[in-house]
VEXDREN-2710 file (C-alpha; in Angstrom, 1 decimal):
% VEXDREN-2710
k/r/px/py/pz
1/UNK/-2.9/-24.1/4.0
2/UNK/-6.0/-26.5/5.6
3/UNK/-8.5/-23.6/5.8
4/UNK/-7.6/-22.3/2.1
5/UNK/-8.0/-25.7/0.6
6/UNK/-11.6/-26.3/2.7
7/UNK/-12.6/-22.5/1.9
8/UNK/-12.0/-24.1/-2.2
9/UNK/-13.5/-27.1/-1.9
10/UNK/-16.7/-25.5/0.0
11/UNK/-17.2/-23.0/-2.8
12/UNK/-17.1/-25.5/-5.5
13/UNK/-19.3/-27.7/-3.6
14/UNK/-22.2/-24.9/-3.1
15/UNK/-21.6/-24.4/-7.2
16/UNK/-22.4/-28.1/-7.8
17/UNK/-24.8/-28.4/-5.2
18/UNK/-26.7/-25.7/-6.7
19/UNK/-26.5/-27.0/-10.0
20/UNK/-28.1/-30.5/-9.0
21/UNK/-30.9/-29.0/-6.7
22/UNK/-31.5/-26.6/-9.9
23/UNK/-31.8/-29.4/-12.3
24/UNK/-34.0/-31.8/-9.5
25/UNK/-36.3/-28.9/-9.5
26/UNK/-36.7/-28.1/-12.9
27/UNK/-35.7/-24.5/-12.2
28/UNK/-34.1/-22.1/-15.0
29/UNK/-32.7/-23.3/-18.3
30/UNK/-30.0/-25.1/-20.0
31/UNK/-27.1/-23.0/-20.8
32/UNK/-24.3/-24.1/-22.9
33/UNK/-23.6/-20.9/-25.0
34/UNK/-20.1/-19.8/-24.8
35/UNK/-21.4/-16.5/-24.7
36/UNK/-24.5/-16.8/-22.2
37/UNK/-24.7/-15.5/-19.0
38/UNK/-23.1/-18.2/-17.1
39/UNK/-20.2/-17.3/-18.9
40/UNK/-20.5/-14.0/-19.2
41/UNK/-20.9/-13.7/-15.1
42/UNK/-17.7/-16.3/-14.3
43/UNK/-15.6/-14.1/-16.9
44/UNK/-16.3/-10.5/-15.2
45/UNK/-15.7/-12.4/-11.8
46/UNK/-12.8/-14.0/-13.0
47/UNK/-11.3/-10.3/-15.0
48/UNK/-12.1/-8.9/-11.5
49/UNK/-10.4/-11.1/-9.3
50/UNK/-7.4/-10.7/-11.5
51/UNK/-7.4/-7.1/-11.2
52/UNK/-7.6/-7.2/-7.7
53/UNK/-4.7/-9.4/-7.0
54/UNK/-2.3/-7.6/-9.8
55/UNK/-3.3/-4.3/-8.3
56/UNK/-2.4/-5.9/-4.7
57/UNK/0.9/-7.1/-6.6
58/UNK/1.8/-3.8/-7.5
59/UNK/0.5/-1.5/-4.9
60/UNK/2.5/-3.4/-2.2
61/UNK/6.1/-3.3/-3.7
62/UNK/5.4/0.4/-4.6
63/UNK/4.3/1.0/-0.8
64/UNK/7.4/-0.8/0.4
65/UNK/9.8/1.1/-1.9
66/UNK/9.2/4.6/-1.2
67/UNK/9.3/4.1/2.3
68/UNK/12.7/2.4/1.5
69/UNK/13.3/5.2/-0.4
70/UNK/12.4/7.7/2.3
71/UNK/14.5/5.5/5.0
72/UNK/17.7/6.2/3.2
73/UNK/17.5/10.0/3.2
74/UNK/17.1/9.4/6.9
75/UNK/20.2/7.0/7.4
76/UNK/22.1/9.5/5.2
77/UNK/21.0/12.3/6.8
78/UNK/22.3/10.9/10.1
79/UNK/25.5/10.7/8.6
80/UNK/25.6/14.3/7.7
81/UNK/24.8/15.2/11.1
82/UNK/27.5/12.8/12.6
83/UNK/30.2/14.4/10.3
84/UNK/28.9/17.8/11.3
85/UNK/29.3/16.7/14.9
86/UNK/32.5/15.4/14.5
87/UNK/34.6/18.6/13.4
88/UNK/34.3/19.9/17.2
89/UNK/36.5/16.9/18.0
90/UNK/39.8/17.3/19.2
91/UNK/42.4/16.6/16.5
92/UNK/43.3/14.4/15.2
93/UNK/40.1/12.6/16.1
94/UNK/37.8/14.7/14.5
95/UNK/39.5/14.1/11.2
96/UNK/39.6/10.2/11.9
97/UNK/35.8/9.9/12.8
98/UNK/35.1/12.2/9.7
99/UNK/37.4/9.6/7.5
100/UNK/35.6/6.7/8.7
101/UNK/32.2/8.6/8.1
102/UNK/33.2/8.8/4.5
103/UNK/34.3/5.7/4.3
104/UNK/31.1/3.9/5.3
105/UNK/28.9/5.9/3.1
106/UNK/31.5/4.9/0.0
107/UNK/31.0/1.3/1.3
108/UNK/27.3/1.3/1.0
109/UNK/27.4/2.8/-2.4
110/UNK/30.2/1.3/-4.0
111/UNK/29.6/-2.6/-2.7
112/UNK/27.0/-3.0/-0.2
113/UNK/24.4/-1.9/-2.9
114/UNK/24.5/-4.7/-5.1
115/UNK/24.2/-6.6/-1.7
116/UNK/21.0/-5.3/-1.1
117/UNK/19.4/-6.2/-4.7
118/UNK/19.6/-9.9/-3.1
119/UNK/18.1/-9.1/-0.1
120/UNK/20.9/-9.0/2.2
121/UNK/23.2/-6.4/3.9
122/UNK/26.8/-6.8/4.1
123/UNK/28.1/-7.6/7.8
124/UNK/31.0/-5.5/7.1
125/UNK/29.1/-2.4/7.5
126/UNK/28.2/-3.0/10.8
127/UNK/31.6/-3.6/11.9
128/UNK/32.2/-0.1/10.5
129/UNK/29.7/1.3/12.4
130/UNK/30.7/-0.6/15.6
131/UNK/34.2/0.6/15.4
132/UNK/33.1/4.1/14.6
133/UNK/31.2/4.2/17.7
134/UNK/33.7/2.6/20.0
135/UNK/36.5/4.6/18.8
136/UNK/34.5/8.0/19.4
137/UNK/33.0/6.3/22.9
138/UNK/36.6/5.8/24.3
139/UNK/37.7/9.6/23.8
140/UNK/38.8/11.2/26.7
141/UNK/37.0/14.1/27.2
142/UNK/37.2/16.9/30.0
143/UNK/33.5/18.6/29.8
144/UNK/32.2/21.3/27.8
145/UNK/32.0/21.4/24.1
146/UNK/34.5/18.3/23.8
147/UNK/32.2/16.2/25.9
148/UNK/28.8/17.8/23.8
149/UNK/30.4/17.1/20.7
150/UNK/31.4/13.6/21.8
151/UNK/27.8/12.9/22.8
152/UNK/26.3/14.3/19.3
153/UNK/28.2/12.5/17.1
154/UNK/27.6/9.3/19.6
155/UNK/23.8/10.2/19.5
156/UNK/23.9/10.3/15.3
157/UNK/25.8/7.2/15.0
158/UNK/23.0/5.7/17.0
159/UNK/20.7/6.9/14.4
160/UNK/22.7/6.0/11.6
161/UNK/22.7/2.2/13.1
162/UNK/19.2/2.4/13.7
163/UNK/18.5/3.6/10.5
164/UNK/20.6/0.9/8.8
165/UNK/18.4/-2.0/10.9
166/UNK/15.6/-0.5/8.7
167/UNK/17.4/-0.6/5.4
168/UNK/18.1/-4.8/6.3
169/UNK/14.5/-5.2/7.0
170/UNK/13.7/-3.1/3.8
171/UNK/16.0/-5.4/1.6
172/UNK/14.3/-8.3/2.8
173/UNK/10.8/-7.3/2.5
174/UNK/8.5/-9.0/-0.3
175/UNK/4.9/-9.2/-1.2
176/UNK/2.9/-12.5/0.0
177/UNK/4.0/-15.4/-1.5
178/UNK/0.6/-16.3/-2.1
179/UNK/-0.2/-12.9/-4.1
180/UNK/2.4/-13.7/-6.5
181/UNK/0.7/-17.1/-6.8
182/UNK/-2.8/-15.5/-7.5
183/UNK/-1.5/-13.0/-9.8
184/UNK/-0.1/-16.1/-12.3
185/UNK/-3.0/-18.5/-11.7
186/UNK/-5.4/-16.3/-12.2
187/UNK/-4.2/-14.7/-15.5
188/UNK/-3.6/-18.1/-16.8
189/UNK/-7.6/-18.7/-15.9
190/UNK/-8.3/-15.5/-17.7
191/UNK/-6.4/-16.1/-20.9
192/UNK/-7.7/-19.9/-21.3
193/UNK/-11.3/-18.8/-20.2
194/UNK/-12.5/-18.9/-23.6
195/UNK/-10.7/-22.1/-24.5
196/UNK/-13.1/-23.5/-20.8
197/UNK/-16.1/-21.6/-21.8
198/UNK/-16.1/-24.2/-25.0
199/UNK/-15.3/-21.0/-27.3
200/UNK/-12.5/-22.1/-30.5
201/UNK/-11.5/-18.6/-31.6
202/UNK/-9.7/-18.4/-35.4
203/UNK/-9.1/-16.3/-37.3
204/UNK/-9.2/-12.2/-36.6
205/UNK/-10.8/-13.1/-33.5
206/UNK/-7.3/-14.5/-32.4
207/UNK/-5.8/-10.7/-32.3
208/UNK/-7.1/-9.6/-29.2
209/UNK/-6.9/-12.7/-27.6
210/UNK/-3.3/-12.2/-28.4
211/UNK/-2.6/-8.8/-27.4
212/UNK/-4.1/-9.5/-24.2
213/UNK/-1.7/-12.4/-23.5
214/UNK/1.5/-10.2/-24.2
215/UNK/-0.3/-7.4/-22.0
216/UNK/-1.0/-9.9/-19.4
217/UNK/2.7/-11.6/-19.9
218/UNK/3.9/-8.3/-19.1
219/UNK/2.0/-7.1/-16.4
220/UNK/2.8/-10.7/-14.5
221/UNK/6.5/-10.3/-15.1
222/UNK/6.7/-6.9/-13.5
223/UNK/5.3/-8.1/-10.4
224/UNK/8.0/-10.2/-9.8
225/UNK/10.5/-8.0/-11.2
226/UNK/9.4/-5.7/-8.5
227/UNK/9.7/-8.2/-5.5
228/UNK/12.6/-6.4/-4.3
229/UNK/12.8/-2.8/-3.1
230/UNK/16.3/-2.7/-4.0
231/UNK/16.5/-4.5/-7.5
232/UNK/14.0/-4.4/-10.1
233/UNK/11.9/-2.0/-12.1
234/UNK/11.1/-0.1/-8.8
235/UNK/14.3/-0.7/-7.1
236/UNK/16.0/2.2/-4.6
237/UNK/19.1/4.1/-6.0
238/UNK/21.7/5.1/-3.6
239/UNK/21.0/8.9/-4.3
240/UNK/20.9/9.8/-0.8
241/UNK/24.4/8.4/-0.2
242/UNK/25.7/10.7/-3.2
243/UNK/24.3/13.4/-2.1
244/UNK/25.9/13.0/1.6
245/UNK/28.9/12.5/0.1
246/UNK/28.6/15.9/-1.3
247/UNK/27.7/17.2/1.5
248/UNK/30.5/16.1/3.2
249/UNK/32.8/17.7/1.1
250/UNK/31.1/20.9/1.5
251/UNK/31.4/20.5/5.2
252/UNK/35.7/19.9/5.2
253/UNK/35.5/22.8/2.6
254/UNK/33.8/25.1/5.2
255/UNK/36.4/23.7/7.6
END
């Protein structure tokens, strides 16, 4: 924060010093025109700065949402693989493990997804996976295909747990606060710049200014609307888990 304040003060100081020296040395000419070179240069640079900050505020959540969407498919695929592997376990453990997997995926869709919109995961989901892992690990096997099935299920449950941790990180991910603040500040500067430059828009000249203000307001709103990966305009939906439930039904039908 101190470095940021120092950088701002330095930049403002450079402009003030340049203005003072040029006046003392009688170089250049006074520029009081709202449409003059000073205003034109400052307006162009301010617009470019806003566009840069706005682009970052959009691209960062967009990239995070795309990555989070891929992670949900990795997690659901691990659940499907665990469901497949559980079918080779002895009765009645196979049915119990598959039921636990169905319940877990249903819990994620029906209950946990609403919590994720606020940036958190429900602790119940981790409890369910830990219970499932303990249940499979405690299964007494004598080797052969049963032991292989047990290890395969445990491996996929571990993958499921790892993917869940990544989903928790995705739910908490947000753009840097400074980017959002800069988006608002530079947006306001762009809106007020004509007035700051000394212009007094009247009549028809207010129409494009108001149109720009409306569109800019929509853009700033969008940057705040997509802050959370699982909420807002770019929200990741539980499509991957819904597909996993359908796959569970297909696997059970084949059995």
